[in-house]
N, CA, C and O atoms as a DFTB+ gen file, in Angstrom:
716 C
 N C O
     1  1     -14.769     -14.007     -10.048
     2  2     -14.440     -13.581      -8.704
     3  2     -12.944     -13.743      -8.444
     4  3     -12.316     -12.866      -7.851
     5  1     -12.371     -14.865      -8.889
     6  2     -10.939     -15.094      -8.698
     7  2     -10.132     -14.041      -9.464
     8  3      -9.168     -13.486      -8.937
     9  1     -10.533     -13.772     -10.705
    10  2      -9.830     -12.776     -11.512
    11  2      -9.895     -11.388     -10.893
    12  3      -8.895     -10.670     -10.847
    13  1     -11.079     -11.015     -10.416
    14  2     -11.224      -9.693      -9.798
    15  2     -10.405      -9.598      -8.520
    16  3      -9.792      -8.562      -8.259
    17  1     -10.384     -10.647      -7.727
    18  2      -9.627     -10.631      -6.476
    19  2      -8.129     -10.594      -6.744
    20  3      -7.401      -9.854      -6.084
    21  1      -7.661     -11.388      -7.708
    22  2      -6.233     -11.363      -8.043
    23  2      -5.835     -10.018      -8.641
    24  3      -4.757      -9.503      -8.345
    25  1      -6.695      -9.449      -9.479
    26  2      -6.420      -8.125     -10.029
    27  2      -6.339      -7.076      -8.937
    28  3      -5.487      -6.188      -8.970
    29  1      -7.230      -7.188      -7.976
    30  2      -7.227      -6.263      -6.836
    31  2      -5.931      -6.413      -6.049
    32  3      -5.341      -5.418      -5.628
    33  1      -5.483      -7.657      -5.849
    34  2      -4.250      -7.905      -5.111
    35  2      -3.051      -7.337      -5.866
    36  3      -2.197      -6.683      -5.267
    37  1      -2.979      -7.579      -7.180
    38  2      -1.862      -7.072      -7.973
    39  2      -1.834      -5.551      -7.939
    40  3      -0.766      -4.950      -7.816
    41  1      -2.990      -4.932      -8.045
    42  2      -3.055      -3.475      -8.038
    43  2      -2.669      -2.901      -6.680
    44  3      -2.044      -1.844      -6.605
    45  1      -3.036      -3.588      -5.619
    46  2      -2.862      -3.046      -4.277
    47  2      -1.561      -3.410      -3.581
    48  3      -1.024      -2.603      -2.823
    49  1      -1.049      -4.593      -3.819
    50  2       0.105      -5.021      -3.029
    51  2       1.383      -4.543      -3.683
    52  3       1.536      -4.738      -4.889
    53  1       2.282      -3.950      -2.990
    54  2       2.356      -3.800      -1.551
    55  2       1.936      -2.426      -1.031
    56  3       2.046      -2.172       0.168
    57  1       1.460      -1.537      -1.899
    58  2       1.282      -0.156      -1.461
    59  2      -0.140       0.256      -1.152
    60  3      -0.340       1.386      -0.705
    61  1      -1.134      -0.575      -1.357
    62  2      -2.505      -0.280      -0.951
    63  2      -3.089       0.966      -1.604
    64  3      -3.404       1.936      -0.915
    65  1      -3.236       0.948      -2.928
    66  2      -3.791       2.093      -3.646
    67  2      -5.290       2.266      -3.400
    68  3      -5.778       3.389      -3.275
    69  1      -6.011       1.154      -3.333
    70  2      -7.460       1.166      -3.135
    71  2      -7.763       0.126      -2.064
    72  3      -7.127      -0.927      -2.026
    73  1      -8.728       0.412      -1.193
    74  2      -9.069      -0.529      -0.138
    75  2     -10.384      -1.216      -0.453
    76  3     -11.291      -0.614      -1.029
    77  1     -10.477      -2.466      -0.075
    78  2     -11.654      -3.277      -0.340
    79  2     -12.853      -2.780       0.462
    80  3     -13.968      -2.756      -0.057
    81  1     -12.650      -2.396       1.676
    82  2     -13.734      -1.905       2.515
    83  2     -14.580      -3.035       3.075
    84  3     -14.398      -4.201       2.727
    85  1     -15.501      -2.673       3.940
    86  2     -16.374      -3.665       4.564
    87  2     -17.257      -4.367       3.540
    88  3     -17.407      -5.588       3.582
    89  1     -17.837      -3.608       2.629
    90  2     -18.730      -4.194       1.630
    91  2     -18.029      -5.228       0.774
    92  3     -18.576      -6.303       0.525
    93  1     -16.832      -4.918       0.325
    94  2     -16.070      -5.867      -0.495
    95  2     -15.640      -7.080       0.302
    96  3     -15.682      -8.202      -0.202
    97  1     -15.225      -6.867       1.541
    98  2     -14.810      -7.985       2.388
    99  2     -15.998      -8.892       2.703
   100  3     -15.868     -10.116       2.691
   101  1     -17.154      -8.290       2.984
   102  2     -18.350      -9.097       3.263
   103  2     -18.779      -9.877       2.032
   104  3     -19.189     -11.033       2.140
   105  1     -18.688      -9.251       0.855
   106  2     -19.046      -9.948      -0.388
   107  2     -18.123     -11.137      -0.622
   108  3     -18.592     -12.232      -0.933
   109  1     -16.816     -10.932      -0.474
   110  2     -15.878     -12.046      -0.654
   111  2     -16.124     -13.147       0.368
   112  3     -16.105     -14.330       0.028
   113  1     -16.353     -12.764       1.614
   114  2     -16.635     -13.760       2.650
   115  2     -17.895     -14.548       2.355
   116  3     -17.919     -15.768       2.515
   117  1     -18.947     -13.858       1.923
   118  2     -20.193     -14.529       1.574
   119  2     -19.987     -15.484       0.403
   120  3     -20.472     -16.615       0.429
   121  1     -19.274     -15.036      -0.616
   122  2     -19.045     -15.882      -1.790
   123  2     -18.234     -17.126      -1.427
   124  3     -18.542     -18.225      -1.887
   125  1     -17.202     -16.952      -0.604
   126  2     -16.393     -18.103      -0.197
   127  2     -17.209     -19.074       0.657
   128  3     -17.082     -20.289       0.502
   129  1     -18.036     -18.554       1.550
   130  2     -18.884     -19.417       2.378
   131  2     -19.883     -20.169       1.503
   132  3     -20.106     -21.364       1.696
   133  1     -20.476     -19.477       0.554
   134  2     -21.431     -20.123      -0.358
   135  2     -20.752     -21.205      -1.180
   136  3     -21.306     -22.293      -1.340
   137  1     -19.573     -20.932      -1.699
   138  2     -18.840     -21.941      -2.481
   139  2     -18.442     -23.133      -1.605
   140  3     -18.459     -24.271      -2.074
   141  1     -18.088     -22.890      -0.359
   142  2     -17.733     -23.988       0.547
   143  2     -18.938     -24.882       0.818
   144  3     -18.821     -26.107       0.828
   145  1     -20.089     -24.265       1.037
   146  2     -21.315     -25.047       1.272
   147  2     -21.676     -25.848       0.030
   148  3     -21.999     -27.032       0.128
   149  1     -21.623     -25.218      -1.126
   150  2     -21.929     -25.931      -2.377
   151  2     -20.950     -27.071      -2.620
   152  3     -21.348     -28.145      -3.071
   153  1     -19.670     -26.847      -2.324
   154  2     -18.661     -27.887      -2.512
   155  2     -18.980     -29.123      -1.679
   156  3     -18.926     -30.247      -2.178
   157  1     -19.309     -28.912      -0.424
   158  2     -19.592     -30.040       0.472
   159  2     -20.927     -30.704       0.128
   160  3     -21.036     -31.929       0.171
   161  1     -21.933     -29.912      -0.211
   162  2     -23.252     -30.477      -0.523
   163  2     -23.247     -31.268      -1.832
   164  3     -23.924     -32.291      -1.940
   165  1     -22.504     -30.810      -2.805
   166  2     -22.472     -31.483      -4.112
   167  2     -21.462     -32.619      -4.180
   168  3     -21.511     -33.430      -5.105
   169  1     -20.556     -32.692      -3.226
   170  2     -19.518     -33.724      -3.210
   171  2     -19.478     -34.359      -1.825
   172  3     -18.706     -33.927      -0.969
   173  1     -20.299     -35.378      -1.597
   174  2     -20.376     -35.959      -0.257
   175  2     -19.075     -36.593       0.228
   176  3     -18.922     -36.819       1.429
   177  1     -18.143     -36.883      -0.661
   178  2     -16.866     -37.465      -0.236
   179  2     -15.953     -36.424       0.429
   180  3     -14.991     -36.789       1.105
   181  1     -16.247     -35.151       0.243
   182  2     -15.462     -34.082       0.872
   183  2     -16.026     -33.824       2.268
   184  3     -17.226     -33.607       2.440
   185  1     -15.150     -33.853       3.243
   186  2     -15.556     -33.649       4.630
   187  2     -16.000     -32.206       4.868
   188  3     -15.455     -31.272       4.280
   189  1     -16.981     -32.043       5.725
   190  2     -17.409     -30.695       6.115
   191  2     -16.323     -29.979       6.914
   192  3     -16.349     -28.754       7.032
   193  1     -15.373     -30.727       7.460
   194  2     -14.254     -30.123       8.178
   195  2     -13.280     -29.448       7.217
   196  3     -12.504     -28.588       7.634
   197  1     -13.307     -29.824       5.939
   198  2     -12.393     -29.236       4.963
   199  2     -12.553     -27.717       4.871
   200  3     -11.570     -27.004       5.074
   201  1     -13.750     -27.184       4.572
   202  2     -13.856     -25.728       4.523
   203  2     -13.672     -25.068       5.892
   204  3     -13.214     -23.929       5.978
   205  1     -14.031     -25.787       6.963
   206  2     -13.828     -25.224       8.304
   207  2     -12.338     -24.998       8.564
   208  3     -11.958     -23.968       9.120
   209  1     -11.495     -25.949       8.171
   210  2     -10.058     -25.791       8.350
   211  2      -9.483     -24.825       7.313
   212  3      -8.611     -24.019       7.636
   213  1      -9.960     -24.902       6.087
   214  2      -9.459     -24.031       5.028
   215  2      -9.664     -22.555       5.377
   216  3      -8.788     -21.730       5.117
   217  1     -10.806     -22.223       5.959
   218  2     -11.120     -20.848       6.323
   219  2     -10.994     -20.608       7.825
   220  3     -11.667     -19.740       8.381
   221  1     -10.139     -21.374       8.468
   222  2     -10.041     -21.287       9.927
   223  2      -9.518     -19.941      10.415
   224  3      -9.932     -19.485      11.481
   225  1      -8.622     -19.289       9.673
   226  2      -8.120     -18.008      10.169
   227  2      -9.247     -16.983      10.332
   228  3      -9.393     -16.433      11.423
   229  1     -10.048     -16.702       9.303
   230  2     -11.116     -15.717       9.542
   231  2     -12.173     -16.201      10.530
   232  3     -12.748     -15.394      11.261
   233  1     -12.437     -17.497      10.562
   234  2     -13.429     -18.017      11.511
   235  2     -12.935     -17.841      12.943
   236  3     -13.670     -17.351      13.800
   237  1     -11.695     -18.240      13.202
   238  2     -11.129     -18.140      14.549
   239  2     -10.956     -16.674      14.943
   240  3     -11.251     -16.301      16.078
   241  1     -10.481     -15.844      14.017
   242  2     -10.295     -14.422      14.309
   243  2     -11.614     -13.766      14.700
   244  3     -11.676     -13.024      15.681
   245  1     -12.666     -14.039      13.935
   246  2     -13.971     -13.440      14.219
   247  2     -14.543     -13.961      15.532
   248  3     -15.014     -13.179      16.358
   249  1     -14.506     -15.263      15.728
   250  2     -15.040     -15.858      16.953
   251  2     -14.283     -15.361      18.188
   252  3     -14.893     -15.001      19.195
   253  1     -12.961     -15.345      18.102
   254  2     -12.162     -14.892      19.231
   255  2     -12.379     -13.402      19.498
   256  3     -12.408     -12.978      20.653
   257  1     -12.531     -12.608      18.442
   258  2     -12.771     -11.175      18.624
   259  2     -14.091     -10.918      19.329
   260  3     -14.175     -10.053      20.202
   261  1     -15.117     -11.661      18.958
   262  2     -16.416     -11.516      19.629
   263  2     -16.291     -11.903      21.107
   264  3     -16.775     -11.188      21.985
   265  1     -15.640     -13.036      21.373
   266  2     -15.432     -13.469      22.759
   267  2     -14.626     -12.435      23.539
   268  3     -14.995     -12.065      24.653
   269  1     -13.524     -11.971      22.950
   270  2     -12.647     -11.021      23.618
   271  2     -13.382      -9.718      23.940
   272  3     -13.242      -9.171      25.034
   273  1     -14.156      -9.237      22.990
   274  2     -14.863      -7.974      23.219
   275  2     -15.993      -8.132      24.223
   276  3     -16.109      -7.345      25.162
   277  1     -16.827      -9.149      24.026
   278  2     -18.015      -9.297      24.882
   279  2     -17.655      -9.803      26.276
   280  3     -18.087      -9.221      27.271
   281  1     -16.880     -10.863      26.362
   282  2     -16.634     -11.506      27.654
   283  2     -15.456     -10.912      28.426
   284  3     -15.537     -10.746      29.644
   285  1     -14.376     -10.595      27.739
   286  2     -13.189     -10.117      28.438
   287  2     -13.180      -8.609      28.650
   288  3     -12.686      -8.125      29.669
   289  1     -13.727      -7.864      27.688
   290  2     -13.664      -6.406      27.785
   291  2     -15.017      -5.764      28.076
   292  3     -15.078      -4.569      28.366
   293  1     -16.103      -6.537      28.003
   294  2     -17.425      -6.018      28.312
   295  2     -17.933      -4.956      27.344
   296  3     -18.667      -4.050      27.738
   297  1     -17.549      -5.066      26.106
   298  2     -17.986      -4.094      25.112
   299  2     -18.762      -4.797      24.008
   300  3     -18.641      -6.013      23.860
   301  1     -19.551      -4.072      23.236
   302  2     -20.306      -4.713      22.154
   303  2     -19.364      -5.283      21.091
   304  3     -18.364      -4.649      20.755
   305  1     -19.664      -6.462      20.562
   306  2     -18.804      -7.065      19.537
   307  2     -18.709      -6.225      18.258
   308  3     -17.745      -6.355      17.502
   309  1     -19.693      -5.374      18.016
   310  2     -19.669      -4.558      16.805
   311  2     -18.770      -3.334      16.931
   312  3     -18.518      -2.646      15.942
   313  1     -18.286      -3.057      18.134
   314  2     -17.406      -1.912      18.367
   315  2     -16.005      -2.220      17.833
   316  3     -15.448      -3.271      18.149
   317  1     -15.428      -1.323      17.029
   318  2     -14.082      -1.588      16.504
   319  2     -13.018      -1.452      17.593
   320  3     -13.182      -0.698      18.552
   321  1     -11.935      -2.191      17.426
   322  2     -10.788      -2.052      18.313
   323  2      -9.531      -2.394      17.530
   324  3      -9.614      -2.896      16.409
   325  1      -8.402      -2.133      18.097
   326  2      -7.140      -2.331      17.405
   327  2      -6.313      -3.472      17.929
   328  3      -5.087      -3.440      17.821
   329  1      -6.949      -4.494      18.500
   330  2      -6.180      -5.612      19.046
   331  2      -6.515      -6.934      18.364
   332  3      -6.510      -7.987      19.002
   333  1      -6.801      -6.877      17.081
   334  2      -6.900      -8.105      16.295
   335  2      -5.472      -8.587      16.029
   336  3      -4.524      -7.809      16.139
   337  1      -5.320      -9.843      15.686
   338  2      -3.987     -10.400      15.491
   339  2      -3.216      -9.635      14.415
   340  3      -2.036      -9.336      14.598
   341  1      -3.864      -9.319      13.304
   342  2      -3.134      -8.623      12.236
   343  2      -2.664      -7.243      12.693
   344  3      -1.606      -6.780      12.268
   345  1      -3.441      -6.582      13.557
   346  2      -3.014      -5.280      14.077
   347  2      -1.855      -5.432      15.067
   348  3      -0.964      -4.584      15.117
   349  1      -1.868      -6.500      15.843
   350  2      -0.765      -6.741      16.769
   351  2       0.529      -7.037      16.018
   352  3       1.599      -6.570      16.408
   353  1       0.429      -7.815      14.941
   354  2       1.618      -8.079      14.123
   355  2       2.123      -6.770      13.530
   356  3       3.327      -6.511      13.525
   357  1       1.217      -5.954      13.035
   358  2       1.578      -4.657      12.447
   359  2       2.248      -3.742      13.471
   360  3       3.270      -3.120      13.180
   361  1       1.666      -3.663      14.674
   362  2       2.150      -2.719      15.676
   363  2       3.370      -3.210      16.447
   364  3       4.235      -2.413      16.812
   365  1       3.447      -4.525      16.699
   366  2       4.460      -5.011      17.635
   367  2       5.529      -5.905      17.024
   368  3       6.557      -6.145      17.657
   369  1       5.317      -6.398      15.824
   370  2       6.303      -7.283      15.214
   371  2       7.008      -6.573      14.062
   372  3       8.237      -6.524      14.026
   373  1       6.255      -6.035      13.140
   374  2       6.820      -5.408      11.948
   375  2       7.490      -4.083      12.273
   376  3       8.401      -3.661      11.561
   377  1       7.068      -3.448      13.295
   378  2       7.612      -2.144      13.670
   379  2       9.129      -2.151      13.748
   380  3       9.772      -1.183      13.341
   381  1       9.704      -3.218      14.260
   382  2      11.155      -3.285      14.442
   383  2      11.885      -3.549      13.132
   384  3      13.050      -3.178      12.988
   385  1      11.226      -4.175      12.193
   386  2      11.875      -4.493      10.924
   387  2      11.845      -3.321       9.948
   388  3      12.783      -3.136       9.172
   389  1      10.783      -2.537       9.980
   390  2      10.606      -1.487       8.979
   391  2      10.793      -0.101       9.565
   392  3      11.305       0.792       8.890
   393  1      10.395       0.088      10.780
   394  2      10.444       1.420      11.378
   395  2       9.045       2.003      11.456
   396  3       8.083       1.403      10.974
   397  1       8.938       3.167      12.062
   398  2       7.601       3.726      12.242
   399  2       7.601       5.249      12.249
   400  3       6.769       5.866      12.915
   401  1       8.507       5.846      11.530
   402  2       8.642       7.290      11.658
   403  2       7.930       8.087      10.578
   404  3       7.292       9.092      10.890
   405  1       8.016       7.681       9.342
   406  2       7.382       8.476       8.291
   407  2       6.343       7.661       7.538
   408  3       6.208       6.457       7.756
   409  1       5.617       8.316       6.661
   410  2       4.512       7.671       5.948
   411  2       5.006       6.522       5.077
   412  3       4.322       5.505       4.957
   413  1       6.179       6.664       4.468
   414  2       6.709       5.595       3.619
   415  2       6.983       4.335       4.431
   416  3       6.698       3.227       3.976
   417  1       7.535       4.500       5.631
   418  2       7.794       3.344       6.491
   419  2       6.488       2.693       6.945
   420  3       6.394       1.468       7.011
   421  1       5.491       3.506       7.256
   422  2       4.204       2.956       7.671
   423  2       3.571       2.155       6.549
   424  3       2.950       1.122       6.799
   425  1       3.723       2.622       5.304
   426  2       3.191       1.908       4.150
   427  2       3.886       0.560       3.982
   428  3       3.232      -0.443       3.695
   429  1       5.204       0.532       4.158
   430  2       5.942      -0.728       4.060
   431  2       5.601      -1.666       5.220
   432  3       5.588      -2.885       5.045
   433  1       5.325      -1.107       6.402
   434  2       4.909      -1.948       7.536
   435  2       3.612      -2.663       7.222
   436  3       3.451      -3.843       7.533
   437  1       2.680      -1.938       6.601
   438  2       1.398      -2.531       6.261
   439  2       1.599      -3.701       5.297
   440  3       0.996      -4.760       5.475
   441  1       2.437      -3.518       4.282
   442  2       2.696      -4.584       3.313
   443  2       3.457      -5.749       3.947
   444  3       3.227      -6.902       3.583
   445  1       4.349      -5.468       4.878
   446  2       5.144      -6.522       5.506
   447  2       4.332      -7.368       6.475
   448  3       4.764      -8.462       6.842
   449  1       3.176      -6.893       6.896
   450  2       2.314      -7.667       7.787
   451  2       1.698      -8.857       7.061
   452  3       1.523      -9.921       7.655
   453  1       1.370      -8.690       5.798
   454  2       0.666      -9.729       5.033
   455  2       1.379     -11.074       4.994
   456  3       0.731     -12.089       5.249
   457  1       2.686     -11.145       4.688
   458  2       3.325     -12.473       4.643
   459  2       3.227     -13.258       5.948
   460  3       3.147     -14.486       5.916
   461  1       3.233     -12.583       7.086
   462  2       3.064     -13.278       8.363
   463  2       1.693     -13.967       8.413
   464  3       1.579     -15.118       8.835
   465  1       0.674     -13.252       7.982
   466  2      -0.675     -13.812       8.026
   467  2      -0.885     -14.853       6.925
   468  3      -1.662     -15.791       7.103
   469  1      -0.203     -14.697       5.796
   470  2      -0.264     -15.727       4.758
   471  2       0.337     -17.025       5.289
   472  3      -0.209     -18.104       5.059
   473  1       1.458     -16.922       5.997
   474  2       2.088     -18.125       6.566
   475  2       1.167     -18.789       7.581
   476  3       1.043     -20.013       7.599
   477  1       0.522     -17.989       8.425
   478  2      -0.415     -18.550       9.401
   479  2      -1.581     -19.242       8.696
   480  3      -2.001     -20.327       9.098
   481  1      -2.092     -18.619       7.660
   482  2      -3.195     -19.213       6.908
   483  2      -2.762     -20.514       6.232
   484  3      -3.541     -21.466       6.168
   485  1      -1.538     -20.562       5.732
   486  2      -1.039     -21.782       5.096
   487  2      -0.925     -22.941       6.073
   488  3      -1.024     -24.101       5.674
   489  1      -0.715     -22.633       7.366
   490  2      -0.672     -23.699       8.378
   491  2      -1.976     -24.488       8.412
   492  3      -1.987     -25.659       8.791
   493  1      -3.063     -23.856       8.020
   494  2      -4.345     -24.542       7.979
   495  2      -4.695     -24.988       6.564
   496  3      -5.252     -26.071       6.383
   497  1      -4.383     -24.181       5.565
   498  2      -4.800     -24.480       4.189
   499  2      -4.088     -25.696       3.615
   500  3      -4.698     -26.474       2.882
   501  1      -2.819     -25.874       3.930
   502  2      -2.074     -27.012       3.382
   503  2      -2.619     -28.343       3.906
   504  3      -2.933     -29.217       3.097
   505  1      -2.748     -28.540       5.238
   506  2      -3.320     -29.821       5.680
   507  2      -4.763     -30.010       5.231
   508  3      -5.188     -31.138       4.982
   509  1      -5.524     -28.919       5.124
   510  2      -6.912     -29.035       4.660
   511  2      -6.950     -29.571       3.238
   512  3      -7.759     -30.440       2.914
   513  1      -6.081     -29.053       2.403
   514  2      -6.063     -29.466       0.999
   515  2      -5.516     -30.879       0.838
   516  3      -5.970     -31.620      -0.034
   517  1      -4.562     -31.255       1.653
   518  2      -3.980     -32.599       1.545
   519  2      -4.876     -33.687       2.139
   520  3      -4.838     -34.830       1.684
   521  1      -5.674     -33.348       3.140
   522  2      -6.507     -34.349       3.822
   523  2      -7.983     -33.988       3.718
   524  3      -8.699     -34.061       4.716
   525  1      -8.449     -33.605       2.550
   526  2      -9.800     -33.086       2.348
   527  2     -10.913     -34.050       2.728
   528  3     -12.046     -33.616       2.939
   529  1     -10.626     -35.346       2.822
   530  2     -11.689     -36.311       3.137
   531  2     -11.471     -37.052       4.458
   532  3     -12.234     -37.963       4.779
   533  1     -10.461     -36.687       5.216
   534  2     -10.155     -37.365       6.476
   535  2     -10.682     -36.517       7.636
   536  3     -10.009     -35.595       8.097
   537  1     -11.889     -36.840       8.100
   538  2     -12.560     -36.008       9.102
   539  2     -11.781     -35.877      10.401
   540  3     -11.671     -34.779      10.946
   541  1     -11.243     -36.975      10.902
   542  2     -10.526     -36.933      12.182
   543  2      -9.256     -36.097      12.082
   544  3      -8.950     -35.316      12.983
   545  1      -8.525     -36.259      11.000
   546  2      -7.303     -35.480      10.824
   547  2      -7.612     -33.995      10.642
   548  3      -6.908     -33.142      11.182
   549  1      -8.657     -33.690       9.887
   550  2      -9.054     -32.292       9.693
   551  2      -9.477     -31.648      11.013
   552  3      -9.107     -30.508      11.293
   553  1     -10.247     -32.370      11.822
   554  2     -10.678     -31.845      13.123
   555  2      -9.476     -31.642      14.048
   556  3      -9.412     -30.651      14.775
   557  1      -8.533     -32.572      14.021
   558  2      -7.325     -32.430      14.845
   559  2      -6.489     -31.240      14.387
   560  3      -5.966     -30.490      15.211
   561  1      -6.365     -31.070      13.074
   562  2      -5.614     -29.925      12.541
   563  2      -6.287     -28.604      12.904
   564  3      -5.606     -27.614      13.171
   565  1      -7.612     -28.584      12.916
   566  2      -8.331     -27.373      13.310
   567  2      -8.053     -27.039      14.779
   568  3      -7.834     -25.879      15.128
   569  1      -8.066     -28.060      15.631
   570  2      -7.753     -27.840      17.053
   571  2      -6.322     -27.331      17.226
   572  3      -6.069     -26.450      18.047
   573  1      -5.400     -27.880      16.463
   574  2      -4.006     -27.425      16.515
   575  2      -3.901     -25.979      16.037
   576  3      -3.172     -25.180      16.625
   577  1      -4.628     -25.643      14.971
   578  2      -4.596     -24.270      14.469
   579  2      -5.114     -23.292      15.519
   580  3      -4.523     -22.235      15.737
   581  1      -6.213     -23.648      16.164
   582  2      -6.774     -22.771      17.211
   583  2      -5.756     -22.584      18.335
   584  3      -5.586     -21.474      18.840
   585  1      -5.080     -23.664      18.727
   586  2      -4.072     -23.571      19.785
   587  2      -2.910     -22.670      19.358
   588  3      -2.442     -21.854      20.152
   589  1      -2.442     -22.805      18.128
   590  2      -1.353     -21.959      17.626
   591  2      -1.800     -20.500      17.572
   592  3      -1.050     -19.608      17.970
   593  1      -3.011     -20.252      17.087
   594  2      -3.531     -18.890      17.008
   595  2      -3.564     -18.253      18.398
   596  3      -3.072     -17.141      18.590
   597  1      -4.144     -18.961      19.359
   598  2      -4.257     -18.416      20.717
   599  2      -2.885     -18.208      21.354
   600  3      -2.660     -17.189      22.007
   601  1      -1.972     -19.152      21.177
   602  2      -0.619     -19.007      21.720
   603  2       0.063     -17.775      21.123
   604  3       0.660     -16.974      21.843
   605  1      -0.031     -17.633      19.805
   606  2       0.601     -16.505      19.135
   607  2      -0.027     -15.189      19.565
   608  3       0.678     -14.214      19.827
   609  1      -1.344     -15.161      19.637
   610  2      -2.046     -13.942      20.041
   611  2      -1.610     -13.502      21.438
   612  3      -1.209     -12.355      21.635
   613  1      -1.689     -14.412      22.399
   614  2      -1.354     -14.047      23.768
   615  2       0.136     -13.755      23.945
   616  3       0.507     -12.946      24.795
   617  1       0.992     -14.403      23.155
   618  2       2.422     -14.087      23.220
   619  2       2.671     -12.655      22.762
   620  3       3.428     -11.927      23.405
   621  1       2.053     -12.245      21.672
   622  2       2.267     -10.889      21.165
   623  2       1.625      -9.857      22.087
   624  3       2.214      -8.804      22.331
   625  1       0.427     -10.140      22.605
   626  2      -0.239      -9.205      23.518
   627  2       0.604      -8.961      24.761
   628  3       0.660      -7.841      25.269
   629  1       1.251      -9.996      25.245
   630  2       2.050      -9.878      26.478
   631  2       3.497      -9.459      26.208
   632  3       4.356      -9.579      27.082
   633  1       3.762      -8.967      24.994
   634  2       5.096      -8.522      24.595
   635  2       6.127      -9.643      24.712
   636  3       7.281      -9.405      25.067
   637  1       5.698     -10.855      24.411
   638  2       6.595     -12.011      24.416
   639  2       6.599     -12.648      23.020
   640  3       6.504     -13.866      22.871
   641  1       6.711     -11.795      22.018
   642  2       6.714     -12.260      20.636
   643  2       7.888     -13.209      20.425
   644  3       9.012     -12.900      20.819
   645  1       7.637     -14.361      19.806
   646  2       8.754     -15.285      19.537
   647  2       9.842     -14.594      18.709
   648  3       9.548     -13.846      17.776
   649  1      11.081     -14.853      19.061
   650  2      12.206     -14.187      18.400
   651  2      12.258     -14.459      16.901
   652  3      12.687     -13.595      16.136
   653  1      11.830     -15.642      16.468
   654  2      11.888     -15.965      15.044
   655  2      10.949     -15.095      14.220
   656  3      11.100     -15.013      13.001
   657  1       9.989     -14.449      14.856
   658  2       9.071     -13.576      14.127
   659  2       9.629     -12.170      13.916
   660  3       9.219     -11.473      12.988
   661  1      10.544     -11.758      14.756
   662  2      11.019     -10.373      14.715
   663  2      12.222     -10.262      13.794
   664  3      13.277     -10.847      14.040
   665  1      12.037      -9.507      12.742
   666  2      13.129      -9.201      11.830
   667  2      13.601      -7.797      12.163
   668  3      12.799      -6.863      12.202
   669  1      14.863      -7.645      12.395
   670  2      15.401      -6.343      12.778
   671  2      15.640      -5.474      11.544
   672  3      15.906      -5.971      10.450
   673  1      15.538      -4.190      11.752
   674  2      15.795      -3.224      10.691
   675  2      17.266      -3.314      10.296
   676  3      18.156      -3.342      11.145
   677  1      17.497      -3.360       8.986
   678  2      18.878      -3.422       8.525
   679  2      19.526      -2.058       8.671
   680  3      18.946      -1.028       8.328
   681  1      20.715      -2.081       9.177
   682  2      21.450      -0.825       9.319
   683  2      22.096      -0.494       7.985
   684  3      22.689      -1.352       7.330
   685  1      21.969       0.770       7.597
   686  2      22.582       1.228       6.357
   687  2      24.060       1.459       6.597
   688  3      24.456       1.987       7.636
   689  1      24.880       1.056       5.619
   690  2      26.320       1.277       5.804
   691  2      26.618       2.777       5.841
   692  3      25.981       3.579       5.159
   693  1      27.576       3.111       6.637
   694  2      27.949       4.512       6.788
   695  2      28.604       5.013       5.499
   696  3      29.434       4.328       4.901
   697  1      28.213       6.222       5.085
   698  2      28.768       6.790       3.861
   699  2      30.040       7.576       4.139
   700  3      30.825       7.819       3.222
   701  1      30.256       7.975       5.377
   702  2      31.468       8.717       5.694
   703  2      32.503       7.767       6.266
   704  3      32.192       6.823       6.992
   705  1      33.744       8.056       5.911
   706  2      34.839       7.214       6.409
   707  2      35.452       7.856       7.634
   708  3      35.614       9.074       7.707
   709  1      35.784       7.026       8.582
   710  2      36.458       7.525       9.789
   711  2      37.915       7.132       9.729
   712  3      38.260       6.055       9.244
   713  1      38.766       8.006      10.222
   714  2      40.215       7.714      10.216
   715  2      40.712       7.463      11.590
   716  3      41.900       7.202      11.778
């Protein structure tokens, strides 16, 4: 599974030649959940908070999306929408760094979104891996991650993206000389 996923990443990043799709994403999610359960059940010294924090980004994203759709927007949770965090980063943060005019720029925007989400995921994965058996610290880190996720989400939705996230498009040097 690791080899297939890494091969898929190498083949796809940064230009997205083939997409995983719902079936592939569900399979990977199921496999990771199964491995997390087996890890905790077979190793009682590992806290159950470890996989919860390790996989906090997809857990929080899914839970918040269901809440946002059902409670805030009054729509079925199964209905697709374009206001997930990764879509907001793509539409409102990366747009200024890469541009949005032609297909090549849109392709680079898609690839440039990933490092932002990798960094967010690392905010949870690093403390989870370092404190795999400390239940109180893992639970506190999970609460901090949820707070950071919600702060970031609402900041971007309200067009108040933190300045450190916005990378400006580099201006190309002029090829003509002025006298």
